[in-house]
C-alpha positions in Angstrom: 35.6 -69.5 7.7 36.8 -66.2 6.2 40.0 -64.8 7.7 39.5 -61.1 8.2 43.0 -60.1 7.2 42.2 -56.9 5.4 41.4 -53.9 7.6 39.7 -52.2 4.5 37.3 -55.1 4.0 33.8 -53.5 3.8 31.7 -56.7 4.2 33.4 -59.3 6.4 34.6 -57.6 9.6 32.9 -58.9 12.7 31.3 -61.7 10.6 34.6 -63.4 10.9 36.2 -65.1 13.9 39.3 -62.9 13.4 42.5 -62.4 11.5 44.4 -65.4 12.8 44.2 -68.5 10.6 44.4 -71.0 13.5 41.9 -69.1 15.7 39.4 -68.9 12.8 39.6 -72.6 12.0 39.4 -73.7 15.6 36.4 -71.4 16.5 34.6 -72.2 13.3 34.9 -75.9 13.7 33.8 -75.8 17.3 30.8 -73.6 16.4 30.0 -76.0 13.5 30.2 -79.0 15.8 27.7 -77.4 18.1 25.3 -76.7 15.3 25.4 -80.2 13.8 25.2 -81.9 17.2 21.9 -80.0 17.6 20.6 -81.0 14.1 21.4 -77.8 12.3 23.4 -77.9 9.1 26.7 -76.1 9.3 27.6 -74.1 6.1 31.0 -72.6 5.9 31.5 -69.5 3.8 32.7 -67.8 1.6 35.0 -70.3 -0.3 37.8 -69.9 -1.3 38.0 -66.9 1.1 36.5 -63.4 1.2 38.6 -62.1 4.1 41.3 -60.3 2.2 39.2 -58.2 -0.2 38.6 -54.4 -0.2 35.4 -54.7 -2.2 31.9 -56.0 -1.4 30.6 -58.9 -3.6 27.1 -57.6 -3.1 28.1 -54.6 -5.2 30.8 -55.9 -7.5 33.1 -58.9 -8.2 36.1 -58.6 -5.8 39.5 -59.9 -7.0 41.9 -61.9 -4.9 45.3 -61.6 -6.6 47.3 -63.9 -4.3 49.3 -66.8 -5.8 48.0 -70.3 -5.5 50.4 -71.2 -2.8 49.1 -68.3 -0.6 45.5 -69.2 -1.3 46.1 -72.9 -0.4 48.1 -72.2 2.8 46.0 -69.3 4.2 42.6 -68.4 2.8 41.6 -71.9 1.9 43.0 -73.7 5.0 40.0 -73.3 7.3 37.8 -74.6 4.5 40.0 -77.6 4.0 39.8 -78.4 7.7 36.1 -77.9 7.6 35.7 -80.3 4.7 38.0 -83.0 6.3 36.0 -82.8 9.5 32.9 -83.9 7.6 30.6 -81.0 8.1 27.6 -80.7 5.8 27.7 -77.5 3.7 30.0 -75.0 2.1 28.9 -71.7 0.4 31.1 -70.5 -2.5 31.6 -66.8 -2.8 31.4 -64.5 -5.8 35.1 -63.9 -6.1 37.6 -63.5 -9.0 40.7 -65.6 -8.2 43.0 -65.7 -11.2 45.5 -68.1 -9.6 42.7 -70.7 -9.2 40.6 -69.9 -12.3 42.2 -68.7 -15.5 39.0 -67.6 -17.2 38.9 -63.8 -16.9 36.3 -62.5 -14.4 34.8 -65.9 -13.8 33.2 -65.9 -10.3 34.4 -68.7 -8.1 30.8 -69.7 -7.6 30.6 -70.8 -11.2 34.2 -72.1 -11.5 34.6 -75.9 -12.1 38.3 -75.6 -11.3 37.5 -74.1 -7.8 34.4 -76.2 -6.9 35.0 -79.6 -8.5 38.8 -79.2 -8.6 39.3 -78.2 -5.0 36.2 -78.8 -2.9 35.1 -82.0 -4.6 38.5 -83.2 -5.7 41.4 -82.1 -3.5 39.3 -81.7 -0.3 37.0 -84.7 -1.0 34.0 -82.7 0.2 30.8 -84.7 -0.3 28.4 -82.3 1.4 26.1 -79.6 -0.1 27.7 -76.8 -2.1 25.7 -73.5 -2.1 26.2 -70.4 -4.2 26.2 -67.1 -2.5 23.1 -65.0 -3.2 22.5 -64.8 -7.0 21.0 -61.3 -6.8 24.4 -60.0 -5.8 26.3 -57.9 -8.4 29.2 -60.3 -8.2 27.1 -63.0 -10.0 24.1 -61.5 -11.7 25.9 -60.0 -14.7 27.5 -63.3 -15.7 25.6 -65.1 -18.5 24.0 -68.5 -17.9 25.2 -68.3 -14.3 22.9 -70.9 -12.9 23.8 -73.5 -15.5 27.5 -72.9 -15.2 27.3 -73.2 -11.4 25.5 -76.5 -11.5 28.0 -77.8 -14.0 30.8 -76.6 -11.8 29.6 -78.7 -8.9 27.1 -76.5 -7.0 24.0 -78.3 -5.5 21.9 -75.3 -4.4 21.4 -72.1 -6.3 20.7 -69.5 -3.6 17.9 -67.0 -4.3 18.1 -66.8 -8.1 16.6 -63.7 -9.7 14.0 -63.9 -12.5 13.2 -67.4 -11.2 10.7 -68.3 -14.1 13.4 -67.4 -16.7 16.0 -69.4 -14.9 13.7 -72.4 -14.7 13.1 -72.2 -18.5 16.9 -71.8 -19.1 17.6 -74.9 -17.0 15.0 -77.0 -18.8 16.3 -75.9 -22.2 19.8 -76.8 -21.1 18.6 -80.3 -20.2 16.7 -80.8 -23.4 19.7 -79.5 -25.4 22.0 -81.8 -23.7 24.1 -79.1 -22.1 23.0 -80.2 -18.6 22.2 -83.9 -18.1 19.3 -85.2 -16.1 21.7 -87.5 -14.3 23.5 -84.4 -12.8 20.2 -83.0 -11.6 19.2 -86.3 -10.1 22.5 -86.6 -8.3 22.1 -83.1 -6.7 18.5 -83.9 -5.8 19.5 -87.1 -4.0 22.2 -85.2 -2.1 19.7 -82.5 -0.9 17.2 -85.2 0.1 19.8 -87.1 1.9 20.7 -84.1 4.1 17.0 -83.3 4.7 16.5 -86.8 5.9 19.6 -86.8 8.1 18.5 -83.5 9.6 14.9 -84.7 10.1 13.5 -81.7 8.2 10.0 -83.2 8.1 9.4 -82.5 11.8 10.7 -79.0 12.6 10.5 -77.9 16.3 8.2 -75.1 17.4 9.9 -71.7 17.5 9.5 -71.6 21.3 11.9 -74.6 21.6 14.6 -72.5 19.8 13.9 -69.0 21.0 14.3 -69.8 24.7 15.3 -67.6 27.6 18.6 -69.5 27.8 19.3 -68.9 24.1 18.6 -65.2 24.6 21.0 -65.0 27.5 23.6 -66.9 25.5 23.4 -64.4 22.7 23.8 -61.5 25.2 26.8 -63.2 26.8 28.4 -63.8 23.4 27.9 -60.1 22.3 29.4 -58.9 25.6 32.4 -61.2 25.3 33.1 -59.9 21.8 33.4 -56.3 22.8 36.8 -54.6 23.0 37.2 -51.8 25.5 39.2 -49.0 24.0 38.9 -46.5 26.9 37.8 -47.1 30.4 36.6 -44.1 32.5 33.9 -45.6 34.7 32.2 -48.9 35.4 29.6 -50.1 32.9 26.0 -50.4 33.8 24.9 -54.0 33.1 21.5 -52.7 32.1 22.9 -50.6 29.2 
């Protein structure tokens, strides 16, 4: 759901459906429909939009300095349409967006204003909210990140580092009253609800997924995405 509007973006590039808002939204929603029609949870990322950054959130905390009006009308629009269409998941990126979160250097993935305020509140998103990877530099240096993310509205903490320490911290936060058991139970019920809806107890054999037709479809998609810059002779289909 990212709009790849910055040519200097080091991490989005061909992971996006392009630099046009309407094309990105249309293609992403069509792709998501195909996923969920086949019983695969669609997860849109990286909210509120990683397309117009010139830094990689794996290595640092990128900043988006656009005013709120621009964020709402451009970067966040595909996510708004995704949420309204009723798809199941949204991943929140590790991004510093001062117009949406006034706390200095607060990653969007731990921002209550961004997650509860926009996703849960303004966009009425009732699906699963994921953090981006917690081993990424855009998140790992922020203190008590897992607790802040859960309080902000996140359901799933993706790949937390020092798992045993995080587990102790979360249990301490519950015993201290900083994080209520009711919040944990609510998130657990939401996760279980989606597992039940997606029939996760009876996963198909890999051979059902990795079919010859799927392999050919992947090849066709790659070929259709190529842009020819210079044409001197016919291509060999076997190359």
